[in-house]
Residue, then its C-alpha position, 0 to 999 in steps of 0.5 A: x573358410x566356415x561355410x553352415x546352412x541353416x535349414x529346416x521346419x518352419x516353426x522349427x527354429x531357424x531364427x533361435x538357432x541364426x541369432x545364436x550362431x551370430x552370438x557365436x560369431x558368425x556373419x550370418x545372412x537369412x533366407x538367402x535364395x539356394x542359387x545365389x549361394x555359390x557366389x556369396x561363399x566364392x566372392x567371401x572367400x575371394x574378398x577376404x578369404x572369409x566373411x567380414x570382420x572377425x567372424x569366424x565363419x558365415x551362416x546363411x538362413x534357407x527356407x522351404x521357398x527356395x526352387x526345388x531344383x536348387x534343392x538336387x544340386x546342393x550335394x555337388x554345390x557341397x563338393x564343389x566348394x570344398x575343393x574351394x577350401x570352403x568346409x560347407x554343413x547343414x544344420x537342419x532343424x525338425x519337430x513333429x506336425x503337431x508341435x508345428x502346428x501348436x506353434x503356429x497357433x500360438x504365435x498367430x503366424x501364416x506359414x510361408x507354404x499356406x495357401x487358401x486351398x492349402x491347409x496348415x497340416x497340408x502345408x507342413x508335411x509339403x515342407x517336409x517332403x520338400x526340404x528331405x533334400x536338405x535333411x538327408x545331407x546335413x552334418x547336424x539334424x535337431x529335433x525340437x519338439x520337447x526342445x524349449x528356446x534356451x536348450x536350442x541354444x545350448x544344443x547349437x552352440x554345443x554342436x557349432x561353436x566347437x567345431x575345431x575341437x579334435x574331440x567330439x561333443x556327445x550328447x547323451x539323451x534320455x527318453x521313453x519309448x512310448x512316447x517316440x524315439x527322438x529324430x536326428x540321433x546317432x545312436x539309439x540303446x533300448x535298456x528295456x530288458x533291465x530291471x525295472x523300478x516303477x513296479x517298486x513302489x517306493x521307487x515309482x515317484x523317482x528317478x534314474x537319478x536318486x541314489x535308491x533307484x541308483x542302488x537298485x539297478x547297481x544290485x543287478x549283474x545285467x545292469x553292470x554288463x549293460x553300462x559295460x557293453x555300451x561304455x567299451x562301445x562307445x571307447x571303441x567308436x567315438x575315435x572312428x567318428x572324430x578320426x572321420x571328421x565329426x565334431x559331434x555325435x547323439x546318444x539316445x537311451x531309451x526305456x519304457x517312460x523315460x524316468x528310471x532306467x534310461x536316466x540311470x544309465x545316460x548318467x552313467x555313461x555321462x561319468x564315464x566319458x567325461x573321465x575320458x575327456x569327451x564334451x558332454x551335454x545330458x538331456x533327459x528329455x522326459x524329465x525336462 
């Protein structure tokens, strides 16, 4: 039986994630107190071997209103459920504080931890600390700071609907270091040492997907060596992660602005990995 715990910061997209899981066939329950999770999971397992109907698994939403002592017990509970042939995983959604504050301002919804003596900023900070145990055991973490609803749905589908596949799904993400490193990634590679098309006036407005930029970078021996090294690293280690049961990997590649070199390298690696039979999802954060 497959059990997914969907949690994360308020405003980061938990409802969207749960609705997406429901769309792909999961039996979903929102706002379940964590102390009821054990009985729910074991009860579903005893009654019919799994969730009702033709559902492919069960997904439960758990938020910051869960008591802290129950959060501390979660790793032990997950291990216990595993002994009953219940695969328990955590999907954790996060975003930076400024983005969360803007979303609450736009929707005019109340944060679950706000009080008369606690500001929204303080509530977000307290919630981040409270949910740290869930974040730390999460198999999948998605940072929605720069992600819209449609992109989040695609990410959830890509990471979780293919969970039974023997091959890992790989998310390749380009980004600019000057805008911050993405959260929740497995590997971060820095390609700022490669020749920078930004200093060529004709190339400055273009991106790493445009042919003139590709030709400029292809002429560099350093670029070819970096591409070969990254390809070799991924070829060697992705299968090891698959053997360990990982169903997805997130690989972030950054340059200064996230427009030229990182985009070029992501597109190059996309082609290489796809030719090797991997399911590849690409996101260019700064081009969105």
